N, C-alpha and C positions, 0 to 999 in steps of 0.2 A: 482481606478477600485477595486469593492468589489470582494473578495474570497468567493467562493462558497464551501459548504461543499463536493459535489461531487468532486471537484477539489484536495482535500487534503485527503478524507477519504482512509481507508484501506478496498479493496474490499474483498469479500468471508472471512470473518474473520473466527477463528476456534471457534466452538460453542460446547455447552453441552447440551445433553438431561436430562429431569428431573429425569431420574433413574439413570444417572451417579452418582458415588459415590465421597465423599469428597476426597478420597485417588486418584481417577481417575482425580478429577479436579487439584489437587496439581500436580499430574505427568504431565498434560498438560502444566501446567504453567510453570514447571521446564524445560521440554523439548522444549517448543516452545519460552521460554522467553517472557512471556506475563504475565500480571499481573490482568487480567480479561476476562471474556467471556460471552456471550449472552447464555441463556437457551432458546432453541427452542423446540418446540413440533407441530408435523405435519404441519412444515414449518413455524409457527408462532412463534414470540418472546413472551414468557410467564416471563421472569425475566432475571437478571443479576448477575452475582457473581464475586466477586472481591477479592483480597488477604485480604481486611479488613473481609468480611466475613469467609474467612479461619481462621484467627487469632482470632476472636471472638468463633469458633467452638472449636479450640485448648483449648482456656481459659476455655469454658465451660465443656472441657473433652467430647466433642460429639463423638460418634463412628466414625471411619474413614469409615465405609461401611455405613454410613448414606447417602441417595439420597440427591444431593444439591437442589431438590426443597423444602427440608425442611429449608435451611438456606439463600436461594437467597432473592435478593430485587426482590419484585413483583410491587412496584409502581416505574417504571423506566420512567426515562425523556429520551425523544428520538429526533431525528432530520430528517428533509426532506432533499433529496440531493439538492435541491434548495434553503435550508436555506443559510444565509450569516453565514462565519465562526466566525463572532464576537459573535454569540450565545455562543461559549466556554468561552469567557471572561464574557459574561453577567451573564451566569449560575452558573460560579466558579465551574464547574464541569470538572474533567480532562478527561471523557471518556462518549462518548455519541453513543448509536446505532443508525445507519442511515435507517429508515424504511419507507416503503411505503405499504400501505394497510395491515400492519400487518406483512410483509415479510421483513425480515432484510437483508439488500443488503451490509452493511458494519458498520466499527467502525472508529470513528474519536477521535482523542484525542489532547491534548494542544501540545503536543511534533509534532504532524502531522503539526500544525500551524506554530509552530517555524521553523520546517524544510523547509515548504514552503516559509516563509518569508525569509529565509537564502537564498533561491534560486533565489527569485524574487526581491530582494532587489534593484537590479539596474535598475529595470524596474518601481519601484514606485516613483511618484514625490513628493508626501508629505511627506518628511524624519521625520518631528517633528511629525506627526500623526502615523507614523509606529513606531517611537521610544517609543512613549506612549503607544502604543497597546503592542509591545514586551515587555516594562518593565511590563506592567499589567499582561502579560502571565508569564513572567518571574518569577515573585513574586508569582502568583497564582498556580504555577505548585506543586502538592503533592510531586513529586520526585525532587531530588535536581538537579539544574542545575549550572554547574561549566565552566567558561570560562578562557581559557590562550591565549597568543599570539603567534606568530610564535616560539618564543623562549623557551615557556614552563612558561613564567611568569604568575601567577595566576592574572588576573584582575577583574573578578567579579564572585560572588556566590549569590544565592537566599536565602531567608529565610529557606527554608527547609534543607538546608546543614547542619545547626548546630543540627536541630532536629533528623536528620537521622544519621550523624556521631558522633556527640558529640563534634565535632572541633570547637572552635570560629572561625568565619571568618578573625578576626584580626591576628590570628597566621599564616594564610597562604597567605593574600593578599600581592603582591609585591615580593613573593619569587618563585623561580622556581621550577618545580617539580621534577627536578633533586636533589637541596636540600632537598626538602621534603622526598624524599624516601630515601636519605642517613640518614636523620635523624630519620628514622623509622615511619612517619606519615602513608605510605602506603606501602604494600609489593611490589607493582608495580604501574605504572603509565600509565594511558590510553591516556592522553596528549602526552607523550614522544613517546608512539608507533604509534600513528596518525603522530606525527611530523617525525618520523623515516620512516615510510611506506606511508604516503600521502594517506593512505585509511581508511575507518570507521573500527573500532575496538570494540569487545566486549569480555568482560570476566569479571570473578568473582574477585573483590578487597577485600583484608582485611584490616581493619583500624585499627589504635593503639588502639583505645578505645574498640576494641573487635566485631565491627560489621561487618556485612559481606554484600557488596554492589554488586549488578549487573550493570556495567558501560559500556554504550556505548559513545565512542567519534567520531565526525564528523568532517572532515577538511572544513574550508571555504576559499575559494580561490577568488582573485581580477579577475578583467578582462582578466588580462595577465597569469592567470593561477598560480599565485604566492600564497604559502599559507598565509592567515591574521591571522587565528585564530583557535582554536580548542574548540568546544562546547561539552561538556560531561554531559550526562544524568545519575544520579544515582538511583538506585532503590533499596531500602531495602530489602534483603531477608534473613535476619537472621532468621525471624519466619518461612519461607518457609523452610530453611535449617533443622530447627527443625522437621517441618512437614515431610520433605523428610526422616529424620531418623526414624521417628515414622513409616511411611510407609514400609520403608526397614525392620524395626524390625517385623512388622505385616507380611511381606511377607516370612522373613526368618523363623519366627516362624510355619507358614502355611507350609511351605516346610518341615521344621524338622519334624512337628508333622505327616505329609503324610509319612515320611519315617520311623517313630516310631510306625504307627499306630497299627501292627500287635501286637508289644511288650506292647502297652499301653492296648490293649484288653485283653493280657494275664493277667493284674493285677487284673482283676475281681475273679481270682481263689484264693480266700481267705476262707478256710475252718478253723473254730477253733472247734476241738472236743477232745482237751486233757488239762490236767491241765497245761503242760509246755508252750503249745500254748497260753493258757488263761492267764499265767502270763506274757509271752513275750508281749500280745497285750497289758495289763495293763500298762506294762513298757512304750510300744510306746507311748500310750495316754497322760502319764504323760510328758514324755521328748519332746514330740511334740512342747509343749508350750513354749520350749526354743529354742534358734538359737545354740546352742551348736553343735560343729561338730561330727558327728556320724559315726564311723567305722563298717560296718555289716560284719561278717565272718560267714564262713558255707561251707559245700560241694557244689559242683556244683548241681543246680537243687532243692535246697530245698526252693526257694522262696525270696531270698534276695532282688530282684526287688520289690516284694510284699510290703515286709517291709518299704522299703525305700519310696513307694508311700503312705503307710499309714501314715507314720511320715509327709509327706508334705499334705496330705488330712485333718489332724487333727491339723494343725499349723495354725497360723495367716496368713500364706502366701498360703493358700489354693487356694484364687483367683488370683493368680500370677503364672507365668510360672513354669511348672514342666519339667526339662531338664534332658534326660539320654544319656550319651556317654559311649561306651564300648572302653576302653584303649586299649583292644587286639585285637579289629576288624580293627582299623585303622592303616595303616602304618606309620611307624615313621616319614617318611617325610612329611606326611600330618597332623599329629597330632597337631603340634604347630599352624597351620592355623586354624585348626578346634577348638581347644580352645580358641586362642586368636585372630583370624581373620587376616584381611591384608588390607594395604592402598593400594590405586590404583598406579599402576606401580611396586609394590613391586617386583615382578618377572615376568618372561616371561609368558604369559597366564593369569596373574592376571585380574580379572573382573573389567570391568570399575566402577570406584567408589568405588572399595574396598568391602570387605565383613565382615560382622559382625560376631565374634566369638561366641562360645557357652556361654561363662561367660555374654557377654553383652546381649545375648538373654535370658539369666536365671536372668537378673537384677532384684532384687525386689522378686524372688521366690526362688526355691530350684534346686540345680544342684546335680545329681547323677553321680559319677564317676565309674562306673562299672569295675571290674578287674583292680584296682588300682595297684595290685601287678606288672602288666605288663607294668607300665608306664617306659619308657625308663629313665635311669639316667640321661640323658642330659635335659629330661622335667622335672625332680623331683625339681631342684632348681628353675626353672621358675615359675612352679606351687607354690612352697613356698613362693615366691616374691608376687605373686598375692594375695595369702591368707593373707599374713602378712600386706600388703599396700592397701589391698582392692581397688587396681585399676588395669586396664590392658592397654598395650601398642600393637597396632595391628603391625603385622610384616610390616617393612618397614614404620611404622608411627612415628611421632615426638611427638604428643600429646597423653596424658594419660585420660583414662575414669573411673571415679568413679565407683564401683560396690557395690552392697550389695546383697550378694548371699549365701544362707546357702548350706555348702558343706556336703554331705553326700557320703561315699565311701563304695565299698563293694570288697571283694575278697574271693577265696577259698583257698588261699596259706597262710603261715604262715609268717607274716609280721614281727614278733620278730626275727625269725630265718633268716630272709632277711636281717634285720638290723645287726646281727651278723656276717653275711657273706658279709657285705659291699655291698650288692645289692640293699637296699633302706636307703635312707637318715634317719638317726636318728631323726635330727630336724623336718623334714616333717610327720614322724610318729607320732611324740608327738603331732604335731599340727592337724593330723586327728583322731588321738585316744582318743579324750577327752570323748566320751561317747561309750564304745564299747558294741556291741550287737552280740551275738552268736545264730544263728538260727539252732536249732537242726535237725539231719538228721531225715529221714523218720523212721529209724530202732529205734530212741529214742522215736517216738510217734506213733507205730504201732496202738494205738488204734483209731487214726484217719483215717486209711486206709479204713475201711468201709464208712465212712462218705464221703471220698474224691472219692471212687468209686461211690457212688450215684450222687454226684455232677457232676462226668464228664461222669456218663452214662445219666442223665438228659440233660446236655448240648450237647452232640453229639446225642442223640436220636433226640432231638429239631432241631439241625443243618441240620441232614440227612434224617429227617420227618420218623422216625423208632420208633419201640417200644419193644427193645430188654431188656432181664435181664441177670444176672448171676447166674448160677447154686450157691446155698450158699456152697455146698462144694468146689467150685472153689474159693470162696472169703477167705476160712481158708487157702488154699494155697498161695493165694497173701499176706495174713499177714504175713506168715511165711519166706517169699522171702526177700533178704537181701537189695534190691533196690540200687543198687550202683549209680543209676542215680536221686534218690530221687523222689520228687513229678512230675518233668518233665518227668522221665521216666514212672511213673504210667499214668500220662496221656495220652501219646504215646501209652502204652500198650492197654488202655481201647479204645482209638480211633480206632486202628488197629483191636482189637477184633471186634468192633462193625461192621466196614465196610468189613471185611473178613468173617465173620461167615454167614452162610446161614441159621442158625436155630434161632428162636425167643430166646430159652434159650440157652445162650451159655454155653458149658460144657468143652471146651478145650480152652487153651490160648497159644499163641507163645510169649514168651518173649524177643524175640530178632527181629530185623528188617527183617533180611534173613529167609525166610521160612524154609530154609534147617537147620537153627540154631535153636534148640528149647531146652527150659528148661525142663528139665526131673525130674521124682520124685525124684530120687537119687541125686538131686542137681548137676548133670553133663551135659556138653554141649555134643549134638550128632549131627554129621554132615550128610549130606544126603548121600543115598546109591550111591556110585559111585568109581570105581576103577581107573577113570583117573587122575594121577597125578597132570596134569595141572589144572583140575578143583578144586583139593582138595587144592591146593595152593593159587588159586584164592579166594575160599572160606574163608580159613584162614587170606589172606591178607585183604578181605573185612571186615571180623569180627574185626580185630584188628585195622584197620584205624578207623572205626565206634567207638569201644569202647572206644580208646584212645582220640579221638576228643571229644566224650561226657564226659569224665573223666576230661580232662584239658581245655577244653572250647575254645581254640584256635589252628589254625593250626600250628603256630609256637613252641608251646609247644609240641603238640602231635607229631609233627616230630621229635623234639628234644628227647623225650622219646623212640621213637620208633628207633632213630638212622638213620634217613633218612633226606635229606633235604625237606624244607617247599614246594618247587616246584614239588618234587616228590609226596609228600603226596596230593597236590592238584590235580595232574594229574591222580593219581590212584583213588581219591575219584571220580571225575568226569567219569573215566571209567566205576566204579562200581555204577554210580548213586547214591552216598551219599552226601546228602544235607548238605552245610556247611553254612547255613543261619540261623539266629535266635539264635545263640548259643553264 
């Protein structure tokens, strides 16, 4: 009795549309454990994409957001539900779409035919013909097929086995899977788990040759329900795992860039209008060509992040990732996982599949470790090891990943003094301080203040669709101001003046965020007129919390300088509507 395609096909298969991306196709293959899918448009079959097309795309460095219709097979061989299943042998194709009037009804594979014959073997009369058909299918399979008896002894493998695993059949035939696992051929055995559970089993298996295989084992029973053998199908997913890592990296980078978008936008505020900054930019242009570690120092708000970004943009790594992480903004308990990532199951609540760390995300590019002086000592030794060995191990992981990252660090603290006080490791300091760069304060380059004012005026006038100007006499006053917050403070002052002034020509300016706290001509601060002691205390608290946070750049340091707890500072900042973001 002939077997029809409709008897063995998988109905309603997973399908892709032509505008699905390569990354989305790879995700479907991984999640649904399939290695091919039809491409359908308006209910009609227009193509087919399998793992071979994905491998070719990876090899050709095709972008992961490329639509699948650019790489799919368009000359697709199809079959009809009433066709004989022998067509799978005759065409020597492992997968055929089942189509009627252009509409796809299912997918049929050689594995489906093997599974059907295993179930129907007792009903067939011509055993010799069946054996020949099975042998032909067995050897024609692109995936490897692996058979053991009820005791786990290997009795048969097909030709694809050696191609996929790199293990010669003669090295395993006649041995039990218990022996082979003990000898390190495999990390675990599908056959053993089927024998022990008497149920189909699917999992990812690691081979001693370094390959990764998705294996599915099915038990075969006799008429009395006794286990006769186990048939295992092995599908090479090494390349798919590489694709999965690539997809994970793209997704992680996308999320990182979303989180850093505001910071990255601020990196455009690069104005050079003084000899000292022109000399600094010339130095940056020169050293950007080399991969030496750079330590950028300077007061808070001088533009250390802009300098770091300029080094990256002028380097040979400019087309690779640029990642910035603020060591002071991330709690110590989370910092290690942010830097190095973690493996699946590393701790309670760990993301399934693990998470890529900042070093892996920045691989090939540049990593800025901002506020490096705030790095806890417990992390300094781990950072030193990564820099020395150029490799990283995820938390809870056992394997290392080689990395190629240019390290740039920045701080407003005196690391030399911290080394003397045993607050910062000397060996790490020497590793980071290969090329030191000091960004001068705004007080040391006052001639840039008019140019910066023009730059920020143009920027915020355009942003808010205004056309305001500063009274020239006011600019003289701004030039003589000490600017403890440097360029960042100047930028905030200009924006505040533009949005709060009702006049086209701005003649007065408030140099502090609180309208009650103004910078007067005699360089003194004056509070608003109030005799209420409680309101006076609140004004003073608000002023010092904001001032110290802007000065030190982190809630932990500001709280320590004020002699209060970090939680108290955060609570009062919230009460006074003081923003702690972007610092």
